[in-house]
PDB file with one MODEL, atoms N, CA, C and O in Angstrom:
MODEL        1
ATOM      1  N   LEU A   1      23.101 -51.141  33.274  1.00  0.00           N
ATOM      2  CA  LEU A   1      21.991 -52.176  33.153  1.00  0.00           C
ATOM      3  C   LEU A   1      22.774 -53.235  32.782  1.00  0.00           C
ATOM      4  O   LEU A   1      23.888 -53.062  32.288  1.00  0.00           O
ATOM      5  N   TYR A   2      22.180 -54.578  33.021  1.00  0.00           N
ATOM      6  CA  TYR A   2      22.975 -55.737  32.906  1.00  0.00           C
ATOM      7  C   TYR A   2      21.822 -56.880  31.963  1.00  0.00           C
ATOM      8  O   TYR A   2      20.594 -56.850  32.047  1.00  0.00           O
ATOM      9  N   ASP A   3      22.412 -57.560  31.341  1.00  0.00           N
ATOM     10  CA  ASP A   3      21.740 -58.610  30.452  1.00  0.00           C
ATOM     11  C   ASP A   3      21.176 -59.711  31.357  1.00  0.00           C
ATOM     12  O   ASP A   3      21.837 -60.055  32.336  1.00  0.00           O
ATOM     13  N   ARG A   4      19.971 -60.295  31.086  1.00  0.00           N
ATOM     14  CA  ARG A   4      19.759 -61.223  31.865  1.00  0.00           C
ATOM     15  C   ARG A   4      20.536 -62.411  31.317  1.00  0.00           C
ATOM     16  O   ARG A   4      20.870 -62.452  30.133  1.00  0.00           O
ATOM     17  N   SER A   5      20.806 -63.327  32.139  1.00  0.00           N
ATOM     18  CA  SER A   5      21.634 -64.662  31.728  1.00  0.00           C
ATOM     19  C   SER A   5      20.836 -65.455  31.046  1.00  0.00           C
ATOM     20  O   SER A   5      21.486 -66.255  30.372  1.00  0.00           O
ATOM     21  N   SER A   6      19.751 -65.559  30.947  1.00  0.00           N
ATOM     22  CA  SER A   6      18.784 -66.533  30.418  1.00  0.00           C
ATOM     23  C   SER A   6      18.679 -66.071  28.745  1.00  0.00           C
ATOM     24  O   SER A   6      18.492 -66.810  27.778  1.00  0.00           O
ATOM     25  N   ASN A   7      18.848 -64.742  28.773  1.00  0.00           N
ATOM     26  CA  ASN A   7      18.558 -64.064  27.121  1.00  0.00           C
ATOM     27  C   ASN A   7      19.287 -64.767  25.894  1.00  0.00           C
ATOM     28  O   ASN A   7      18.757 -64.989  24.805  1.00  0.00           O
ATOM     29  N   PRO A   8      20.411 -65.037  26.205  1.00  0.00           N
ATOM     30  CA  PRO A   8      21.101 -65.693  24.939  1.00  0.00           C
ATOM     31  C   PRO A   8      20.634 -67.091  24.629  1.00  0.00           C
ATOM     32  O   PRO A   8      20.614 -67.492  23.465  1.00  0.00           O
ATOM     33  N   ARG A   9      20.237 -67.881  25.694  1.00  0.00           N
ATOM     34  CA  ARG A   9      19.693 -69.281  25.521  1.00  0.00           C
ATOM     35  C   ARG A   9      18.430 -69.257  25.206  1.00  0.00           C
ATOM     36  O   ARG A   9      17.999 -69.940  24.277  1.00  0.00           O
ATOM     37  N   LYS A  10      17.650 -68.451  25.952  1.00  0.00           N
ATOM     38  CA  LYS A  10      16.067 -68.714  25.712  1.00  0.00           C
ATOM     39  C   LYS A  10      15.678 -67.793  24.514  1.00  0.00           C
ATOM     40  O   LYS A  10      14.928 -68.230  23.641  1.00  0.00           O
ATOM     41  N   LYS A  11      16.162 -66.561  24.461  1.00  0.00           N
ATOM     42  CA  LYS A  11      15.366 -65.577  23.384  1.00  0.00           C
ATOM     43  C   LYS A  11      16.708 -65.207  22.085  1.00  0.00           C
ATOM     44  O   LYS A  11      16.475 -64.389  21.195  1.00  0.00           O
ATOM     45  N   GLY A  12      17.815 -65.809  22.161  1.00  0.00           N
ATOM     46  CA  GLY A  12      18.810 -65.538  21.483  1.00  0.00           C
ATOM     47  C   GLY A  12      19.304 -64.013  21.313  1.00  0.00           C
ATOM     48  O   GLY A  12      19.844 -63.562  20.303  1.00  0.00           O
ATOM     49  N   LEU A  13      19.032 -63.352  22.424  1.00  0.00           N
ATOM     50  CA  LEU A  13      19.528 -61.995  22.480  1.00  0.00           C
ATOM     51  C   LEU A  13      20.668 -61.859  23.440  1.00  0.00           C
ATOM     52  O   LEU A  13      20.912 -62.616  24.379  1.00  0.00           O
ATOM     53  N   VAL A  14      21.451 -60.607  23.014  1.00  0.00           N
ATOM     54  CA  VAL A  14      22.474 -60.327  23.676  1.00  0.00           C
ATOM     55  C   VAL A  14      22.559 -58.635  24.168  1.00  0.00           C
ATOM     56  O   VAL A  14      22.260 -57.872  23.250  1.00  0.00           O
ATOM     57  N   LEU A  15      22.837 -58.121  25.172  1.00  0.00           N
ATOM     58  CA  LEU A  15      23.306 -56.555  25.452  1.00  0.00           C
ATOM     59  C   LEU A  15      24.264 -56.178  24.420  1.00  0.00           C
ATOM     60  O   LEU A  15      25.294 -56.851  24.448  1.00  0.00           O
ATOM     61  N   ILE A  16      24.204 -55.312  23.548  1.00  0.00           N
ATOM     62  CA  ILE A  16      25.388 -55.062  22.723  1.00  0.00           C
ATOM     63  C   ILE A  16      26.647 -54.624  23.397  1.00  0.00           C
ATOM     64  O   ILE A  16      27.764 -55.032  23.080  1.00  0.00           O
ATOM     65  N   ASN A  17      26.389 -53.744  24.372  1.00  0.00           N
ATOM     66  CA  ASN A  17      27.618 -53.232  25.008  1.00  0.00           C
ATOM     67  C   ASN A  17      27.979 -53.886  26.539  1.00  0.00           C
ATOM     68  O   ASN A  17      28.562 -53.282  27.439  1.00  0.00           O
ATOM     69  N   SER A  18      27.557 -55.054  26.580  1.00  0.00           N
ATOM     70  CA  SER A  18      27.620 -56.095  27.796  1.00  0.00           C
ATOM     71  C   SER A  18      27.095 -55.258  29.136  1.00  0.00           C
ATOM     72  O   SER A  18      26.225 -55.797  29.821  1.00  0.00           O
ATOM     73  N   VAL A  19      27.517 -54.179  29.458  1.00  0.00           N
ATOM     74  CA  VAL A  19      26.941 -53.422  30.604  1.00  0.00           C
ATOM     75  C   VAL A  19      26.609 -51.984  30.239  1.00  0.00           C
ATOM     76  O   VAL A  19      27.538 -51.224  29.966  1.00  0.00           O
ATOM     77  N   GLY A  20      25.454 -51.592  30.216  1.00  0.00           N
ATOM     78  CA  GLY A  20      25.014 -50.306  30.075  1.00  0.00           C
ATOM     79  C   GLY A  20      25.213 -49.216  31.315  1.00  0.00           C
ATOM     80  O   GLY A  20      24.666 -49.430  32.396  1.00  0.00           O
ATOM     81  N   VAL A  21      25.936 -48.170  31.121  1.00  0.00           N
ATOM     82  CA  VAL A  21      26.075 -47.270  32.199  1.00  0.00           C
ATOM     83  C   VAL A  21      25.239 -46.168  32.072  1.00  0.00           C
ATOM     84  O   VAL A  21      25.392 -45.641  30.970  1.00  0.00           O
ATOM     85  N   ILE A  22      24.520 -45.687  32.682  1.00  0.00           N
ATOM     86  CA  ILE A  22      23.384 -44.501  32.349  1.00  0.00           C
ATOM     87  C   ILE A  22      23.737 -43.518  32.935  1.00  0.00           C
ATOM     88  O   ILE A  22      23.590 -43.543  34.157  1.00  0.00           O
ATOM     89  N   ASP A  23      24.310 -42.329  32.329  1.00  0.00           N
ATOM     90  CA  ASP A  23      24.526 -40.863  32.971  1.00  0.00           C
ATOM     91  C   ASP A  23      23.612 -40.422  33.930  1.00  0.00           C
ATOM     92  O   ASP A  23      22.442 -40.804  33.918  1.00  0.00           O
ATOM     93  N   GLY A  24      24.081 -39.601  34.808  1.00  0.00           N
ATOM     94  CA  GLY A  24      23.099 -38.958  35.902  1.00  0.00           C
ATOM     95  C   GLY A  24      22.115 -37.871  35.409  1.00  0.00           C
ATOM     96  O   GLY A  24      21.136 -37.518  36.068  1.00  0.00           O
ATOM     97  N   ASP A  25      22.411 -37.424  34.337  1.00  0.00           N
ATOM     98  CA  ASP A  25      21.468 -36.450  33.657  1.00  0.00           C
ATOM     99  C   ASP A  25      20.599 -36.928  32.638  1.00  0.00           C
ATOM    100  O   ASP A  25      19.942 -36.112  31.992  1.00  0.00           O
ATOM    101  N   TYR A  26      20.520 -38.019  32.437  1.00  0.00           N
ATOM    102  CA  TYR A  26      19.615 -39.070  31.845  1.00  0.00           C
ATOM    103  C   TYR A  26      18.116 -38.866  32.448  1.00  0.00           C
ATOM    104  O   TYR A  26      17.132 -38.646  31.742  1.00  0.00           O
ATOM    105  N   TYR A  27      18.101 -38.975  33.879  1.00  0.00           N
ATOM    106  CA  TYR A  27      16.673 -38.760  34.259  1.00  0.00           C
ATOM    107  C   TYR A  27      16.232 -37.332  34.097  1.00  0.00           C
ATOM    108  O   TYR A  27      16.982 -36.369  34.252  1.00  0.00           O
ATOM    109  N   GLY A  28      15.116 -37.276  33.815  1.00  0.00           N
ATOM    110  CA  GLY A  28      14.149 -35.992  33.665  1.00  0.00           C
ATOM    111  C   GLY A  28      14.553 -35.431  32.477  1.00  0.00           C
ATOM    112  O   GLY A  28      14.300 -34.240  32.297  1.00  0.00           O
ATOM    113  N   ASN A  29      15.170 -36.102  31.575  1.00  0.00           N
ATOM    114  CA  ASN A  29      15.646 -35.555  29.993  1.00  0.00           C
ATOM    115  C   ASN A  29      14.356 -35.370  29.145  1.00  0.00           C
ATOM    116  O   ASN A  29      13.534 -36.282  29.057  1.00  0.00           O
ATOM    117  N   PRO A  30      14.233 -34.466  28.674  1.00  0.00           N
ATOM    118  CA  PRO A  30      12.803 -34.397  28.004  1.00  0.00           C
ATOM    119  C   PRO A  30      12.964 -35.256  26.417  1.00  0.00           C
ATOM    120  O   PRO A  30      11.976 -35.480  25.718  1.00  0.00           O
ATOM    121  N   GLY A  31      14.383 -35.673  26.017  1.00  0.00           N
ATOM    122  CA  GLY A  31      14.467 -36.130  25.060  1.00  0.00           C
ATOM    123  C   GLY A  31      14.274 -37.788  24.992  1.00  0.00           C
ATOM    124  O   GLY A  31      14.211 -38.439  23.949  1.00  0.00           O
ATOM    125  N   ASN A  32      14.202 -38.272  26.236  1.00  0.00           N
ATOM    126  CA  ASN A  32      13.710 -39.585  26.658  1.00  0.00           C
ATOM    127  C   ASN A  32      12.567 -39.915  27.114  1.00  0.00           C
ATOM    128  O   ASN A  32      12.171 -41.076  27.222  1.00  0.00           O
ATOM    129  N   GLU A  33      11.929 -38.876  27.427  1.00  0.00           N
ATOM    130  CA  GLU A  33      10.426 -38.926  28.477  1.00  0.00           C
ATOM    131  C   GLU A  33      10.452 -39.969  29.446  1.00  0.00           C
ATOM    132  O   GLU A  33       9.429 -40.583  29.750  1.00  0.00           O
ATOM    133  N   GLY A  34      11.915 -40.273  30.103  1.00  0.00           N
ATOM    134  CA  GLY A  34      11.694 -40.874  31.305  1.00  0.00           C
ATOM    135  C   GLY A  34      12.026 -42.351  30.922  1.00  0.00           C
ATOM    136  O   GLY A  34      12.213 -43.105  31.877  1.00  0.00           O
ATOM    137  N   HIS A  35      12.116 -42.822  29.797  1.00  0.00           N
ATOM    138  CA  HIS A  35      12.097 -44.377  29.429  1.00  0.00           C
ATOM    139  C   HIS A  35      13.693 -44.264  29.256  1.00  0.00           C
ATOM    140  O   HIS A  35      14.328 -43.263  28.924  1.00  0.00           O
ATOM    141  N   ILE A  36      14.271 -45.798  29.625  1.00  0.00           N
ATOM    142  CA  ILE A  36      15.429 -46.204  29.623  1.00  0.00           C
ATOM    143  C   ILE A  36      15.550 -47.394  28.536  1.00  0.00           C
ATOM    144  O   ILE A  36      14.952 -48.454  28.723  1.00  0.00           O
ATOM    145  N   PHE A  37      16.359 -47.172  27.380  1.00  0.00           N
ATOM    146  CA  PHE A  37      16.748 -47.679  26.195  1.00  0.00           C
ATOM    147  C   PHE A  37      17.678 -48.681  26.317  1.00  0.00           C
ATOM    148  O   PHE A  37      18.677 -48.245  26.888  1.00  0.00           O
ATOM    149  N   ALA A  38      17.777 -49.895  26.007  1.00  0.00           N
ATOM    150  CA  ALA A  38      18.664 -50.872  26.005  1.00  0.00           C
ATOM    151  C   ALA A  38      18.898 -51.432  24.680  1.00  0.00           C
ATOM    152  O   ALA A  38      17.915 -52.061  24.287  1.00  0.00           O
ATOM    153  N   GLN A  39      20.021 -51.409  23.738  1.00  0.00           N
ATOM    154  CA  GLN A  39      20.477 -51.974  22.673  1.00  0.00           C
ATOM    155  C   GLN A  39      20.641 -53.570  22.547  1.00  0.00           C
ATOM    156  O   GLN A  39      21.580 -54.081  23.158  1.00  0.00           O
ATOM    157  N   MET A  40      19.774 -54.390  21.785  1.00  0.00           N
ATOM    158  CA  MET A  40      19.920 -55.533  21.784  1.00  0.00           C
ATOM    159  C   MET A  40      20.405 -56.251  20.657  1.00  0.00           C
ATOM    160  O   MET A  40      20.151 -55.726  19.573  1.00  0.00           O
ATOM    161  N   ARG A  41      21.029 -57.304  20.640  1.00  0.00           N
ATOM    162  CA  ARG A  41      21.476 -57.905  19.289  1.00  0.00           C
ATOM    163  C   ARG A  41      20.927 -59.496  19.276  1.00  0.00           C
ATOM    164  O   ARG A  41      21.169 -60.325  20.153  1.00  0.00           O
ATOM    165  N   ASN A  42      20.159 -59.707  18.108  1.00  0.00           N
ATOM    166  CA  ASN A  42      19.693 -60.927  17.939  1.00  0.00           C
ATOM    167  C   ASN A  42      20.914 -61.886  17.439  1.00  0.00           C
ATOM    168  O   ASN A  42      21.532 -61.610  16.411  1.00  0.00           O
ATOM    169  N   ILE A  43      21.191 -62.908  18.149  1.00  0.00           N
ATOM    170  CA  ILE A  43      22.217 -63.734  17.568  1.00  0.00           C
ATOM    171  C   ILE A  43      21.940 -65.016  16.938  1.00  0.00           C
ATOM    172  O   ILE A  43      22.776 -65.916  16.862  1.00  0.00           O
ATOM    173  N   THR A  44      20.702 -65.086  16.469  1.00  0.00           N
ATOM    174  CA  THR A  44      20.069 -65.947  15.900  1.00  0.00           C
ATOM    175  C   THR A  44      19.751 -65.771  14.594  1.00  0.00           C
ATOM    176  O   THR A  44      19.891 -64.596  14.256  1.00  0.00           O
ATOM    177  N   ASP A  45      19.376 -66.490  13.732  1.00  0.00           N
ATOM    178  CA  ASP A  45      18.648 -66.103  12.447  1.00  0.00           C
ATOM    179  C   ASP A  45      17.066 -66.179  12.521  1.00  0.00           C
ATOM    180  O   ASP A  45      16.440 -66.194  11.461  1.00  0.00           O
ATOM    181  N   GLN A  46      16.462 -66.223  13.614  1.00  0.00           N
ATOM    182  CA  GLN A  46      14.939 -66.195  13.781  1.00  0.00           C
ATOM    183  C   GLN A  46      14.725 -64.778  14.190  1.00  0.00           C
ATOM    184  O   GLN A  46      15.600 -64.037  14.637  1.00  0.00           O
ATOM    185  N   GLU A  47      13.391 -64.456  13.978  1.00  0.00           N
ATOM    186  CA  GLU A  47      12.847 -63.314  14.308  1.00  0.00           C
ATOM    187  C   GLU A  47      12.753 -63.183  15.899  1.00  0.00           C
ATOM    188  O   GLU A  47      12.425 -64.215  16.485  1.00  0.00           O
ATOM    189  N   VAL A  48      12.947 -62.295  16.504  1.00  0.00           N
ATOM    190  CA  VAL A  48      12.546 -62.467  18.050  1.00  0.00           C
ATOM    191  C   VAL A  48      11.516 -61.313  18.401  1.00  0.00           C
ATOM    192  O   VAL A  48      11.790 -60.126  18.220  1.00  0.00           O
ATOM    193  N   VAL A  49      10.375 -61.733  18.888  1.00  0.00           N
ATOM    194  CA  VAL A  49       9.343 -61.038  19.217  1.00  0.00           C
ATOM    195  C   VAL A  49       9.241 -60.732  20.856  1.00  0.00           C
ATOM    196  O   VAL A  49       9.102 -61.648  21.666  1.00  0.00           O
ATOM    197  N   LEU A  50       9.311 -59.598  21.165  1.00  0.00           N
ATOM    198  CA  LEU A  50       9.219 -59.344  22.761  1.00  0.00           C
ATOM    199  C   LEU A  50       7.719 -59.054  23.047  1.00  0.00           C
ATOM    200  O   LEU A  50       7.109 -58.581  22.088  1.00  0.00           O
ATOM    201  N   GLU A  51       7.100 -59.226  24.051  1.00  0.00           N
ATOM    202  CA  GLU A  51       5.940 -59.001  24.779  1.00  0.00           C
ATOM    203  C   GLU A  51       6.192 -57.725  25.503  1.00  0.00           C
ATOM    204  O   GLU A  51       7.302 -57.421  25.939  1.00  0.00           O
ATOM    205  N   VAL A  52       4.818 -56.776  25.650  1.00  0.00           N
ATOM    206  CA  VAL A  52       4.957 -55.777  26.617  1.00  0.00           C
ATOM    207  C   VAL A  52       5.398 -56.245  27.827  1.00  0.00           C
ATOM    208  O   VAL A  52       4.894 -57.287  28.245  1.00  0.00           O
ATOM    209  N   GLY A  53       6.365 -55.604  28.572  1.00  0.00           N
ATOM    210  CA  GLY A  53       6.541 -56.264  29.972  1.00  0.00           C
ATOM    211  C   GLY A  53       7.556 -57.025  30.178  1.00  0.00           C
ATOM    212  O   GLY A  53       8.121 -57.163  31.263  1.00  0.00           O
ATOM    213  N   GLU A  54       7.928 -57.723  28.835  1.00  0.00           N
ATOM    214  CA  GLU A  54       8.817 -58.792  29.278  1.00  0.00           C
ATOM    215  C   GLU A  54      10.252 -58.372  29.724  1.00  0.00           C
ATOM    216  O   GLU A  54      10.676 -57.284  29.332  1.00  0.00           O
ATOM    217  N   ARG A  55      11.014 -59.153  30.505  1.00  0.00           N
ATOM    218  CA  ARG A  55      11.907 -58.766  31.238  1.00  0.00           C
ATOM    219  C   ARG A  55      13.166 -59.218  30.464  1.00  0.00           C
ATOM    220  O   ARG A  55      13.404 -60.421  30.356  1.00  0.00           O
ATOM    221  N   VAL A  56      13.992 -58.269  29.914  1.00  0.00           N
ATOM    222  CA  VAL A  56      15.240 -58.510  29.111  1.00  0.00           C
ATOM    223  C   VAL A  56      16.525 -58.054  29.525  1.00  0.00           C
ATOM    224  O   VAL A  56      17.553 -58.531  29.046  1.00  0.00           O
ATOM    225  N   VAL A  57      16.524 -57.077  30.465  1.00  0.00           N
ATOM    226  CA  VAL A  57      17.643 -56.460  31.252  1.00  0.00           C
ATOM    227  C   VAL A  57      17.455 -56.174  32.525  1.00  0.00           C
ATOM    228  O   VAL A  57      16.319 -55.997  32.964  1.00  0.00           O
ATOM    229  N   GLN A  58      18.507 -56.093  33.260  1.00  0.00           N
ATOM    230  CA  GLN A  58      18.521 -55.763  34.815  1.00  0.00           C
ATOM    231  C   GLN A  58      19.187 -54.485  35.209  1.00  0.00           C
ATOM    232  O   GLN A  58      20.131 -53.995  34.590  1.00  0.00           O
ATOM    233  N   ALA A  59      18.667 -54.006  36.220  1.00  0.00           N
ATOM    234  CA  ALA A  59      19.078 -52.634  36.454  1.00  0.00           C
ATOM    235  C   ALA A  59      19.636 -52.688  37.730  1.00  0.00           C
ATOM    236  O   ALA A  59      19.018 -53.318  38.588  1.00  0.00           O
ATOM    237  N   VAL A  60      20.936 -52.019  38.086  1.00  0.00           N
ATOM    238  CA  VAL A  60      21.338 -51.847  39.344  1.00  0.00           C
ATOM    239  C   VAL A  60      21.533 -50.370  39.553  1.00  0.00           C
ATOM    240  O   VAL A  60      22.094 -49.694  38.692  1.00  0.00           O
ATOM    241  N   PHE A  61      21.117 -49.891  40.595  1.00  0.00           N
ATOM    242  CA  PHE A  61      21.081 -48.313  40.741  1.00  0.00           C
ATOM    243  C   PHE A  61      22.186 -48.186  41.817  1.00  0.00           C
ATOM    244  O   PHE A  61      22.229 -49.000  42.739  1.00  0.00           O
ATOM    245  N   ALA A  62      23.074 -47.182  41.714  1.00  0.00           N
ATOM    246  CA  ALA A  62      24.236 -46.965  42.678  1.00  0.00           C
ATOM    247  C   ALA A  62      24.358 -45.454  42.591  1.00  0.00           C
ATOM    248  O   ALA A  62      24.400 -44.724  41.601  1.00  0.00           O
ATOM    249  N   PRO A  63      24.418 -45.103  44.235  1.00  0.00           N
ATOM    250  CA  PRO A  63      24.540 -43.488  44.303  1.00  0.00           C
ATOM    251  C   PRO A  63      25.826 -43.213  43.870  1.00  0.00           C
ATOM    252  O   PRO A  63      26.751 -44.024  43.887  1.00  0.00           O
ATOM    253  N   PHE A  64      25.894 -41.869  43.414  1.00  0.00           N
ATOM    254  CA  PHE A  64      27.145 -40.949  43.074  1.00  0.00           C
ATOM    255  C   PHE A  64      27.424 -39.756  43.497  1.00  0.00           C
ATOM    256  O   PHE A  64      26.466 -39.051  43.814  1.00  0.00           O
ATOM    257  N   LEU A  65      28.357 -39.381  43.578  1.00  0.00           N
ATOM    258  CA  LEU A  65      28.673 -37.900  44.030  1.00  0.00           C
ATOM    259  C   LEU A  65      29.340 -36.986  43.056  1.00  0.00           C
ATOM    260  O   LEU A  65      30.010 -37.437  42.127  1.00  0.00           O
ATOM    261  N   ILE A  66      29.172 -35.745  43.250  1.00  0.00           N
ATOM    262  CA  ILE A  66      29.627 -34.783  42.287  1.00  0.00           C
ATOM    263  C   ILE A  66      30.966 -34.202  43.228  1.00  0.00           C
ATOM    264  O   ILE A  66      30.980 -33.933  44.429  1.00  0.00           O
ATOM    265  N   ALA A  67      32.026 -34.120  42.258  1.00  0.00           N
ATOM    266  CA  ALA A  67      33.111 -33.443  42.680  1.00  0.00           C
ATOM    267  C   ALA A  67      33.009 -31.975  42.831  1.00  0.00           C
ATOM    268  O   ALA A  67      32.381 -31.339  41.984  1.00  0.00           O
ATOM    269  N   ASP A  68      33.558 -31.389  43.813  1.00  0.00           N
ATOM    270  CA  ASP A  68      33.742 -29.907  44.117  1.00  0.00           C
ATOM    271  C   ASP A  68      34.157 -29.419  42.977  1.00  0.00           C
ATOM    272  O   ASP A  68      35.040 -30.029  42.374  1.00  0.00           O
ATOM    273  N   GLY A  69      33.528 -28.040  42.361  1.00  0.00           N
ATOM    274  CA  GLY A  69      34.137 -27.449  41.405  1.00  0.00           C
ATOM    275  C   GLY A  69      33.805 -27.935  40.141  1.00  0.00           C
ATOM    276  O   GLY A  69      34.189 -27.265  39.182  1.00  0.00           O
ATOM    277  N   ASP A  70      33.097 -29.079  39.908  1.00  0.00           N
ATOM    278  CA  ASP A  70      32.776 -29.840  38.659  1.00  0.00           C
ATOM    279  C   ASP A  70      31.430 -29.088  38.149  1.00  0.00           C
ATOM    280  O   ASP A  70      30.347 -29.599  38.434  1.00  0.00           O
ATOM    281  N   GLU A  71      31.474 -27.985  37.463  1.00  0.00           N
ATOM    282  CA  GLU A  71      30.432 -27.435  36.886  1.00  0.00           C
ATOM    283  C   GLU A  71      30.269 -27.586  35.680  1.00  0.00           C
ATOM    284  O   GLU A  71      31.227 -27.490  34.913  1.00  0.00           O
ATOM    285  N   ALA A  72      28.738 -27.917  35.147  1.00  0.00           N
ATOM    286  CA  ALA A  72      28.689 -28.156  33.830  1.00  0.00           C
ATOM    287  C   ALA A  72      28.585 -27.001  32.794  1.00  0.00           C
ATOM    288  O   ALA A  72      28.067 -25.972  33.229  1.00  0.00           O
ATOM    289  N   ASP A  73      28.882 -26.998  31.842  1.00  0.00           N
ATOM    290  CA  ASP A  73      29.118 -25.667  30.712  1.00  0.00           C
ATOM    291  C   ASP A  73      27.787 -25.455  29.918  1.00  0.00           C
ATOM    292  O   ASP A  73      27.635 -24.456  29.216  1.00  0.00           O
ATOM    293  N   GLY A  74      26.745 -26.501  30.058  1.00  0.00           N
ATOM    294  CA  GLY A  74      25.432 -26.530  29.352  1.00  0.00           C
ATOM    295  C   GLY A  74      24.577 -27.702  29.640  1.00  0.00           C
ATOM    296  O   GLY A  74      24.926 -28.514  30.496  1.00  0.00           O
ATOM    297  N   VAL A  75      23.394 -27.846  28.924  1.00  0.00           N
ATOM    298  CA  VAL A  75      22.721 -29.016  29.340  1.00  0.00           C
ATOM    299  C   VAL A  75      22.626 -30.065  28.243  1.00  0.00           C
ATOM    300  O   VAL A  75      22.104 -29.850  27.149  1.00  0.00           O
ATOM    301  N   ARG A  76      23.023 -30.906  28.518  1.00  0.00           N
ATOM    302  CA  ARG A  76      23.174 -32.236  27.462  1.00  0.00           C
ATOM    303  C   ARG A  76      21.437 -32.600  27.310  1.00  0.00           C
ATOM    304  O   ARG A  76      20.619 -32.645  28.228  1.00  0.00           O
ATOM    305  N   THR A  77      21.245 -32.793  26.112  1.00  0.00           N
ATOM    306  CA  THR A  77      19.847 -33.870  25.949  1.00  0.00           C
ATOM    307  C   THR A  77      20.173 -34.858  25.003  1.00  0.00           C
ATOM    308  O   THR A  77      19.308 -35.150  24.177  1.00  0.00           O
ATOM    309  N   GLY A  78      21.176 -35.382  24.974  1.00  0.00           N
ATOM    310  CA  GLY A  78      21.176 -36.768  24.167  1.00  0.00           C
ATOM    311  C   GLY A  78      20.941 -37.846  24.848  1.00  0.00           C
ATOM    312  O   GLY A  78      20.481 -37.758  25.987  1.00  0.00           O
ATOM    313  N   GLY A  79      21.211 -39.031  24.277  1.00  0.00           N
ATOM    314  CA  GLY A  79      21.127 -40.399  24.551  1.00  0.00           C
ATOM    315  C   GLY A  79      22.494 -41.153  24.176  1.00  0.00           C
ATOM    316  O   GLY A  79      23.617 -40.747  24.475  1.00  0.00           O
ATOM    317  N   PHE A  80      22.228 -42.180  23.554  1.00  0.00           N
ATOM    318  CA  PHE A  80      23.365 -43.053  23.019  1.00  0.00           C
ATOM    319  C   PHE A  80      24.386 -42.342  22.384  1.00  0.00           C
ATOM    320  O   PHE A  80      24.162 -41.679  21.372  1.00  0.00           O
ATOM    321  N   GLY A  81      25.551 -42.434  22.928  1.00  0.00           N
ATOM    322  CA  GLY A  81      26.677 -41.688  22.328  1.00  0.00           C
ATOM    323  C   GLY A  81      26.807 -40.342  22.210  1.00  0.00           C
ATOM    324  O   GLY A  81      27.413 -39.820  21.274  1.00  0.00           O
ATOM    325  N   SER A  82      26.234 -39.682  23.175  1.00  0.00           N
ATOM    326  CA  SER A  82      25.922 -38.217  23.119  1.00  0.00           C
ATOM    327  C   SER A  82      27.032 -37.651  24.112  1.00  0.00           C
ATOM    328  O   SER A  82      27.347 -36.463  24.047  1.00  0.00           O
ATOM    329  N   THR A  83      27.577 -38.453  24.963  1.00  0.00           N
ATOM    330  CA  THR A  83      28.651 -37.851  26.195  1.00  0.00           C
ATOM    331  C   THR A  83      29.979 -37.218  25.413  1.00  0.00           C
ATOM    332  O   THR A  83      30.567 -37.805  24.505  1.00  0.00           O
ATOM    333  N   GLY A  84      30.255 -36.217  25.815  1.00  0.00           N
ATOM    334  CA  GLY A  84      31.564 -35.385  25.110  1.00  0.00           C
ATOM    335  C   GLY A  84      30.898 -34.818  24.084  1.00  0.00           C
ATOM    336  O   GLY A  84      31.844 -34.381  23.427  1.00  0.00           O
ATOM    337  N   HIS A  85      29.799 -34.486  23.420  1.00  0.00           N
ATOM    338  CA  HIS A  85      29.140 -33.775  22.392  1.00  0.00           C
ATOM    339  C   HIS A  85      28.379 -32.639  22.990  1.00  0.00           C
ATOM    340  O   HIS A  85      27.728 -31.884  22.267  1.00  0.00           O
TER     341      HIS A  85
ENDMDL
END
């Protein structure tokens, strides 16, 4: 995920981690019901209200490969900050 370049100027919002990388096992996870979440920070002193469907981030989808012998020990069902847990 990438922040839209107009967010800071128009909305006063920035994507907290600059670039959000979503792990491959996030898709189909019952814990997120298919939704992708983005953590934003309001850099103004004003309340920001977003309308349904308003565009605040951009996604770039990239193919990935799985290395031979890279076997998972279990199923991860976390979201933010759950890698390695």
